[in-house]
C-alpha positions in Angstrom: 101.8 123.1 92.8 99.8 120.0 93.1 97.0 121.9 95.0 96.9 124.6 92.3 96.5 121.9 89.5 93.8 120.2 91.5 91.8 123.5 91.9 92.2 124.3 88.2 90.9 120.9 87.2 88.0 121.2 89.6 87.0 124.6 88.2 86.9 123.0 84.7 84.3 120.6 86.0 82.1 123.4 87.2 79.6 123.3 84.3 76.1 122.0 84.1 76.7 118.8 82.1 79.6 117.5 84.3 77.8 118.3 87.5 74.6 116.6 86.3 76.6 113.5 85.2 78.3 113.3 88.5 75.2 113.8 90.7 73.2 111.3 88.7 76.0 108.8 88.9 76.5 109.2 92.7 72.7 108.9 93.2 72.7 105.7 91.2 75.7 104.5 93.2 73.8 105.2 96.4 70.9 103.0 95.1 73.3 100.2 94.2 74.9 100.5 97.6 71.5 100.4 99.4 70.2 97.3 97.7 71.6 94.2 99.3 73.5 92.2 96.7 74.3 95.1 94.4 77.8 96.0 95.6 80.0 98.8 94.4 81.9 96.3 92.2 78.7 95.2 90.5 77.7 98.8 89.9 81.0 99.8 88.4 81.1 96.6 86.3 77.6 97.1 84.8 78.2 100.8 84.1 81.6 100.1 82.6 79.8 97.9 80.0 77.0 100.5 79.4 79.4 103.5 79.1 81.9 101.7 76.8 81.3 104.0 73.8 80.8 107.2 75.8 83.2 110.2 75.9 86.1 109.0 78.1 85.8 112.0 80.5 82.1 111.5 81.1 82.5 107.7 81.4 85.3 107.9 84.0 83.4 110.5 86.0 80.3 108.3 86.1 82.3 105.3 87.2 84.0 107.2 90.0 80.5 108.6 91.1 79.1 105.0 91.1 82.1 103.8 93.2 81.9 106.7 95.8 78.1 106.6 96.0 77.8 102.8 96.4 80.4 102.6 99.2 78.4 105.2 101.1 75.0 103.9 100.2 75.5 100.6 101.9 75.4 102.4 105.3 71.7 103.1 104.9 70.5 99.5 104.9 73.1 98.7 107.5 71.7 101.3 109.9 68.0 100.8 109.2 67.7 97.1 108.6 71.0 95.6 109.9 71.7 94.4 106.4 74.9 95.8 104.9 74.1 96.9 101.4 77.8 96.4 100.5 80.5 94.4 102.3 82.2 97.7 103.1 79.2 98.6 105.5 79.3 95.3 107.5 81.1 97.1 110.4 78.5 99.9 110.3 75.8 97.4 111.3 77.5 96.8 114.7 76.5 100.2 116.0 74.3 101.8 113.3 71.4 99.4 113.7 71.4 99.5 117.6 71.2 103.3 117.3 68.3 103.0 114.9 66.5 100.6 117.2 66.7 103.2 120.0 65.0 105.8 117.8 68.2 107.6 116.7 68.1 106.5 113.1 68.2 110.0 111.7 71.2 110.8 113.9 73.0 107.7 112.8 72.4 108.5 109.1 73.6 112.0 109.5 76.8 111.0 111.3 77.4 108.2 108.7 77.0 110.7 105.8 79.3 113.3 107.4 81.9 110.8 108.4 81.8 109.3 104.8 82.4 112.7 103.3 85.3 113.4 105.7 86.8 110.0 104.9 86.5 110.7 101.2 88.4 114.0 101.7 91.2 112.2 103.5 91.3 109.8 100.6 91.3 112.8 98.2 94.5 114.2 99.8 96.2 110.8 99.4 95.0 110.4 95.8 96.2 113.9 94.8 99.5 114.0 96.6 100.6 110.4 97.2 100.0 109.3 93.6 102.6 111.5 92.0 105.2 110.5 94.6 104.4 106.8 94.1 104.3 107.2 90.3 107.8 108.8 90.3 109.1 106.0 92.4 107.4 103.5 90.1 109.6 104.8 87.2 112.4 102.8 88.8 110.5 99.6 88.1 111.8 97.4 85.3 110.5 94.1 84.0 112.0 92.2 87.0 110.4 94.5 89.6 107.0 94.6 87.8 106.9 90.8 87.8 107.3 90.6 91.5 104.9 93.5 92.0 102.2 91.6 90.1 102.9 88.4 92.1 102.6 90.4 95.3 99.3 91.9 94.3 97.8 88.5 93.6 99.3 87.0 96.8 98.1 89.7 99.2 94.6 89.8 97.6 94.3 86.0 98.0 95.6 86.2 101.6 93.2 88.9 102.7 90.0 87.9 100.8 90.2 84.4 102.2 91.2 85.1 105.8 90.3 81.7 107.2 92.0 79.7 104.4 94.4 81.8 102.4 95.3 78.8 100.3 91.9 79.1 98.6 92.6 82.7 97.8 95.9 81.9 96.2 94.3 79.0 94.2 91.8 81.5 92.9 94.5 84.0 92.0 96.6 81.4 90.2 93.5 80.2 88.3 93.0 83.8 87.2 96.6 84.1 86.0 96.3 80.8 84.0 93.0 81.9 82.4 94.7 85.2 81.3 97.1 83.1 79.2 94.3 82.1 76.8 94.6 83.8 73.4 97.5 85.3 71.4 100.5 86.1 73.6 101.9 89.6 73.3 105.6 89.1 72.6 105.7 86.5 69.8 102.0 86.4 68.8 101.5 82.6 69.3 98.1 81.2 70.0 97.7 79.6 73.4 94.9 77.4 74.8 92.5 78.4 72.0 91.7 74.8 71.0 90.8 75.9 67.5 88.1 78.4 68.7 88.7 81.6 66.8 86.7 83.7 69.4 89.4 82.8 72.0 92.2 84.3 70.0 91.7 87.6 71.8 91.4 85.9 75.1 88.6 86.7 77.6 87.3 90.2 77.4 87.7 91.7 80.9 84.2 93.3 80.9 82.2 90.0 80.4 84.5 88.4 83.0 83.8 91.2 85.5 80.1 91.3 84.9 79.8 87.5 85.2 82.1 87.1 88.2 80.6 89.9 90.3 77.1 90.8 89.0 75.9 87.4 87.9 77.3 85.7 91.0 75.4 88.2 93.2 72.2 87.6 91.2 72.5 83.8 91.6 73.4 84.1 95.3 70.5 86.4 96.1 67.9 84.3 94.1 69.1 81.2 95.9 68.7 82.7 99.3 65.8 85.2 99.2 65.2 87.2 102.4 62.6 89.9 102.6 63.5 93.1 104.4 61.9 94.2 107.6 59.9 97.4 107.9 61.7 100.6 107.3 62.4 102.8 110.3 61.0 106.2 110.6 63.4 109.0 109.5 63.6 112.4 111.1 66.1 115.2 110.7 69.3 113.8 109.2 71.7 116.8 109.6 74.2 115.8 112.3 75.2 117.9 115.3 78.6 119.6 115.0 79.5 118.8 118.6 79.3 115.1 117.8 81.7 115.5 114.9 84.1 117.7 116.9 84.1 115.4 119.9 85.4 112.6 117.5 88.0 114.6 115.5 90.9 112.3 116.6 88.8 109.2 115.8 88.0 110.6 112.4 91.6 111.5 111.5 92.9 108.2 112.7 90.2 106.2 110.9 90.8 108.2 107.7 94.6 107.5 107.8 93.9 103.8 108.5 91.5 103.7 105.6 94.0 105.2 103.2 96.8 102.9 104.3 94.6 99.8 104.0 93.4 101.1 100.6 96.9 101.5 99.2 97.6 97.8 99.8 96.6 95.9 96.6 93.5 93.8 96.8 92.4 94.5 100.3 89.2 96.5 100.1 86.9 98.7 102.1 85.4 96.0 104.4 88.8 95.3 106.0 89.6 99.0 106.4 86.4 99.6 108.2 86.9 96.7 110.6 90.5 97.7 111.4 89.5 101.3 112.1 86.6 100.0 114.3 89.0 97.9 116.3 91.3 100.8 116.8 88.4 103.0 117.9 87.2 100.4 120.4 90.6 99.8 122.0 91.2 103.5 122.5 87.7 104.4 123.6 86.9 105.6 127.1 83.6 103.6 126.8 84.4 100.4 124.9 81.4 98.7 126.5 79.1 100.7 124.3 80.6 99.3 121.1 78.1 96.9 119.5 75.3 98.5 121.4 75.0 101.9 119.7 78.4 103.6 119.9 78.8 106.8 117.9 82.5 106.3 117.9 82.2 102.9 116.3 79.8 104.2 113.6 82.1 107.2 112.8 85.2 105.0 112.7 83.8 102.4 110.3 82.2 105.0 107.9 85.2 107.3 107.8 87.6 104.4 107.1 85.6 102.6 104.4 85.3 105.8 102.4 88.9 106.8 102.9 89.8 103.4 101.5 88.3 104.5 98.2 90.8 107.2 97.7 93.7 105.0 99.0 92.7 102.2 96.7 92.9 104.5 93.6 96.5 105.5 94.4 98.1 102.2 93.2 95.6 102.1 90.3 97.0 105.3 88.8 100.6 105.0 89.9 101.3 101.2 89.5 98.2 100.0 87.5 97.4 97.6 90.4 94.0 97.9 92.1 93.7 98.4 95.8 90.2 96.9 96.0 87.7 94.9 93.8 85.8 98.0 92.6 89.1 99.6 91.8 90.1 96.6 89.7 87.0 97.1 87.6 87.8 100.8 87.3 91.4 100.0 86.3 90.0 97.9 83.4 87.6 100.8 82.5 90.6 103.2 82.3 92.3 101.0 79.8 89.1 100.7 77.8 89.0 104.5 77.5 92.6 104.8 76.4 94.0 105.9 79.7 97.2 103.9 80.6 97.6 103.9 84.4 101.1 103.0 85.7 104.6 104.5 85.9 104.3 106.2 82.5 101.1 108.1 83.3 103.0 111.1 84.8 105.0 111.3 81.5 102.3 110.7 79.0 99.5 112.6 80.8 101.1 114.5 83.7 97.9 116.4 84.7 95.5 113.4 84.5 96.0 112.6 88.2 94.6 116.0 89.1 91.7 115.6 86.6 90.9 112.3 88.2 91.2 113.7 91.7 88.9 116.6 90.8 86.3 114.1 89.6 86.7 112.3 92.9 86.3 115.5 94.8 83.1 116.5 92.9 81.7 113.0 93.5 82.4 113.3 97.3 80.6 116.6 97.4 77.6 115.1 95.5 77.6 112.2 98.1 77.3 114.7 101.0 74.6 116.7 99.3 72.5 113.7 98.2 73.2 111.8 101.4 71.7 114.6 103.6 68.6 114.9 101.2 66.2 112.7 99.4 66.4 110.1 102.1 62.8 109.1 102.5 62.0 108.6 98.8 65.1 106.4 98.2 64.3 104.2 101.1 61.1 103.0 99.3 63.4 101.2 96.9 64.3 98.8 99.7 60.8 97.5 99.6 61.3 96.1 96.1 61.2 92.3 96.0 64.4 90.5 95.2 62.5 88.3 92.7 61.7 91.4 90.7 64.9 93.4 91.1 67.4 90.7 90.2 66.0 89.8 86.8 66.1 93.5 85.9 69.8 93.6 86.9 70.4 90.4 84.8 68.9 92.1 81.7 71.2 95.1 82.3 74.2 92.7 82.5 73.2 91.0 79.2 72.7 94.3 77.4 75.9 95.9 78.7 78.0 92.8 77.9 76.6 92.4 74.3 76.9 96.2 73.6 80.7 96.1 74.0 81.4 94.3 70.7 78.1 92.9 69.6 79.4 89.3 70.1 77.3 86.5 71.4 80.5 84.9 72.6 80.9 87.7 75.2 77.5 86.7 76.7 78.7 83.1 76.9 81.9 84.3 78.7 79.8 86.3 81.1 77.5 83.3 81.9 80.5 80.9 82.1 82.4 83.1 84.6 79.2 83.7 86.5 78.6 80.0 87.0 82.3 79.5 87.8 82.2 82.4 90.4 79.0 81.1 92.0 80.5 77.6 92.4 83.7 79.1 93.8 81.7 81.2 96.3 79.8 78.1 97.5 83.0 76.2 98.0 84.6 79.1 99.9 86.9 80.4 97.1 86.9 84.2 96.8 86.2 85.7 93.4 88.4 88.9 93.8 91.8 87.1 93.3 90.4 85.3 90.2 89.6 88.7 88.6 92.8 90.3 89.8 94.8 87.3 88.4 93.2 87.8 85.0 94.0 91.5 85.0 97.6 91.0 86.3 98.3 87.7 84.5 99.6 89.4 81.3 101.9 91.5 83.5 103.3 88.4 85.1 103.7 86.6 81.8 105.1 89.4 79.7 107.5 90.7 82.3 108.8 87.3 83.2 109.5 86.4 79.6 110.8 89.8 78.7 113.2 89.7 81.7 114.5 86.3 80.7 115.0 87.6 77.1 117.0 90.6 78.4 119.1 88.5 80.7 119.7 85.7 78.2 117.7 83.2 80.3 119.3 84.1 83.7 117.1 84.4 86.7 119.7 86.4 88.7 118.4 89.9 87.7 115.0 89.0 89.2 116.7 88.8 92.6 119.4 91.4 92.4 117.8 94.9 92.7 116.8 96.5 96.0 113.1 96.9 94.9 113.0 93.2 93.9 114.4 92.1 97.2 111.8 94.2 99.1 109.0 92.8 97.1 110.2 89.2 97.5 110.3 89.7 101.3 106.8 91.1 101.1 105.6 88.1 99.1 107.3 85.7 101.5 105.6 87.3 104.6 102.3 87.3 102.7 102.6 83.6 101.9 104.2 82.3 105.1 103.3 85.0 107.7 101.0 82.6 109.6 103.7 80.1 110.4 104.9 80.4 114.0 108.6 81.0 113.3 107.7 83.8 110.8 105.2 85.3 113.3 107.9 85.5 115.9 110.2 87.3 113.5 107.4 89.7 112.5 106.5 90.4 116.2 110.2 91.2 117.0 110.5 93.5 114.0 107.3 95.4 114.8 107.7 95.8 118.6 108.6 99.5 118.4 105.3 100.2 116.5 103.3 98.1 118.9 104.9 99.8 121.9 104.2 103.3 120.5 100.6 102.4 119.9 100.2 101.1 123.4 101.5 104.4 124.8 99.1 106.4 122.6 96.1 104.3 123.7 97.0 104.7 127.4 97.3 108.5 127.0 93.9 108.6 125.2 92.2 106.6 127.9 93.7 108.8 130.6 
């Protein structure tokens, strides 16, 4: 039945206005992805502000198009200039640029486009069919389980976005949770941490926070370290050869599945998914020595995975109201702004919305394929734009979009304040993603903790009694302490059947 609903919703989108909105959004997303410094998160954040008063259907479609297009668009600069337009395309540089240097730029672009489309289709399957299953399971979550789920989301985001020093990621997440307490709390209506400032009664509006933390930080970072691009490589025929795609079918399927699984984990992101898939491809390849020197396998693996992560990252957004990546966090906020309430009740309140959302994602993926295989040369001229010209233009868009939400000067101050805070955090090695996720999930932590204590008359026992709570507590424990040697030994022992099975598959593939 799910497939029938998906087809029905897709057919509803087959009209001129929806197709036009989608194609323009994907094209704009590709431009955002191509320009170093303008990531998918920045694009979704800016457009969330600019589309605040749009029709909800058109606004969400545009934001999905920006997200899909930007993740793909980063591969173009990665292949041609060895500069990942977005963090998701960092692994693409490893083999895409060497292919470009040997005169195979058009081949690399074609393979990247096709692999991205296939990866998006794998993500679409996950989004369409895993989301209802996860949403039904999420109906079992009460205040106690939701509290631990929010803690797990912040913990794993901090752990994975600050791989060298997870403590910095957790500090960033805790800071976000604390900042979310500013304003009137939801249960009793008391003012907290407003210090007599009436503008703080409503807390920090998430859109100025997002625009400041992502867009303004990128602007400051780029202007503080200006690097001009090299000459653009010559582009020939972009359409890939079918035999190259068919020869890598197993690599594509595996990378797509890896991308979906990585995407479903809250707070991880496309860059980690592409590196994990790249590592799997290298270890199972018959020619691992070519990786990093122009391997088609490596290019296909990274591009398939990072686009499959998009679909996977949107699964927890709709089913649990927890983002699987930074751009998905912005999209989650946008859904709330447009009166869509993601989470366990979505299947009850709007049972068909998952398929409407999936249909928009499918249309955006098709637009990405069509636009990715055409209009290549004109778009590459945008890469010649100087950073000193481009970044001020983006800053003006940030100011206009932030002010347009409510017409308050205070929102602009919030944007600038969080931009300066985020820039300082980046320079000190503290990731910004856990900060934003903490602000989004902070109310969930606060309200469910206090609601649970009210229901249990102050007892903490219900927080540790259900099966789901115990599983989440174990997940939080391994997230926080998984690097300690005793915990590592336990983890290795528990996962040895999976490692053994993977070793057998690798040996069979190499044989």
